[in-house]
N, C-alpha and C positions, 0 to 999 in steps of 0.2 A: 504494500500500500504506500502510495506517495502522498506528500502534503496536499496536493490538489484533490486527491480522493477524499481525504478527511474534510477539507474545506467544502467540497461538493455535498457531502452527506450532511454537514452542519447547515449549509444554506438551504438544502432541500427540506430538512426538518423544520428549519426556521420559517420558510415560506409557507409550509403546511400549517404550522401553528398560528401564523398571523393571517392566513387566508389570502396570500398574495404571491405573485410569481417572482422569479429571480433570474438574473442573467449571470453567466460565468464570465470572468474577465478574459479578453482575447489572449493576453500574455500574463499567465498566472505568476510567473517568477518576478516580473516587474511589479505586478500588483502586490505581491508578498513583501517586496523590498520597500516600495514607496508608500503604500496605503496602510500597512500594518504598523501598530506601535511595536516597540521592541518586546514588551511583555506578551502581547498577543501572538507575535511571530514565534517567540520562544515556546509558548503554550501549544501552538499548532504543531510545531516541529517535534516537541516532546510527545504529544498525543500520537503523532505518526509513528514515532519510535515504539510507543506502547502497543499500538494496534499491530505492529509487526513482531512484537516479542511477547510480553506478559498478557496482552489482551487479544491474542490471535483467535481465541474462541468467541470473541465478542463481535456481533454484527454492528458495524459503525453507524449505520442509519438508524437502527432501532435504539442504539445507545443515545444518539442525539435526540430522538423523539422523547425518550425518558427525561433527558435534561430539560427540554422545553415544557414537558408536563409538570415537572417539579418547580421550575423557576420561570417566571414571565420574562426575566432578563438573563436567561441562560447565555453565557458568553464563553469565549476561549478559556478564560481564567477559571471558569467553573467546571471545565472538563474533568478535573481531578477531585471534585467534591465527592467524598465517599458515599454520600446519599444517592448520587446518580447510579453508581455501580450497584449498590444494594437494591435499588428500585429495579434496575435492569435485570439483575439475577433473579429476583422474585418473579418478575413478569415472564422471563424466559422459562423458569420452572413451570409456571402455570400454563404457558403455551404448549410446552412439551408434554405435560400431563394430560392434556385434552385427548380423550379417546374417541372422538367423533371423526369418522372418515369423511373427508371433504374431497369429493371427486374432482372438483375444479382445481384444488391444490395439486392433485396427482397429475392432472393434464398439464397444468402450468409447469410442473417439474419436468415432464417429458419435453415440453416446448423449450425449456431452459437448456436441457441436455442437447437437443437437436441444434439449437442456436449456437451453443458453445462449440459443438463439433464442427458446424459449418464455418464459424469464425476462425477456428484453429486448424481447418483443413484435415479433420479426422473423419475417416470414412466408415469405420466399424465401431459399433457401441463397445465391443470387447476392448478395443484399443483405448477408448475413453476411460473405461472402468479400470484399466491397468495403470493409468497415469498416476504419478506420485507427486506430492509436494513435500519434500524432505522425507521423513519417516512415515508419512501418512498418505493414504490414497486421496487423490484430488476430489473424488466424489464425496468423501467424508467431510472434507473442508467445505464443499458446496452445501452439504446438509447442515453443518454447523452455522454457516452464514445465512441460512434460511432460503436457499435457492432450490433445495430438494426436500420434498415431503418425507416424513418418517415412514409412511406406509409404502411409498415407492422404494425407499432404501431397503426396507426389510424384505419386500417382494424380490428385489434383485438378489439379496442374500439367499432367501429360501429357494429361489429358482436356480441357484447355482451359478448365476452370472457374475456375482461379486463375491470374492473371497477376501475376508478381512485378516489383517495381522493383529498381533497383540497391541501394537501402537494404535491401530484404528479403533479397536474395542475400548481402549483406555480413554479415547477422546469422546466416546459417545455412551457414557455410562447409563443414561436414561434408556436408550434402546436396549442395551444389554439387560437391564432390570425388567423392562416391559415387553421383551421379545415375544413371550408366549401370548400375552394379551393382544399385541399388535397382529401376530400370526392368526389368532382366532378371528379378528375383525376382517382380515384379508380373505379368510375362507368364505365369509358372507358375501364378498364382492368378487368371487372367483372369475365369473364370466367377464366382468368389466376389466379386471386385471389382465385377462388373456388378450382382450382387444388392445389394452395399453401396451402389452408386450410386443404386439405386431407393429406398433408405431416406432419402436426403438430399433 
């Protein structure tokens, strides 16, 4: 993640909370140097470092949304307020505990995979599922960042298309603990998932 990505997620969440649009600067580096105060620039760069290290499991956009829900004046300097992270963690747990199958989320996940494959010139789903980001499968990163629904991920595992390593499992403890329940829900939509599989 680059500083421009953190800035984009911040501005997107800000515009959503204020109900207005926003425009990205044409030259972000110049904007960062000329328009940012030293403290704001430092905070943005430090947040970028965090999202690439200790916050790699955090979805930047959802984190910013939590910040704007907590503070009307959420700013770069408030990125590190521990209340934002506590709120984010609680909300993330609640989202992941939801045991309602949302077919639209599964379809959106398939669209995300197909779009990612097209953008990166990957022709076989098997090749996408084998991609790694360090010690972890890329598909697991995509799940952590909210791009892939838990039901599709478990279906990929159960159908034998995706084989996880210990590092992958350690990154998704919720799925490991709820695997049986998610599997039972998938049984209820077996026909739908078969059609989903044909799109991959």
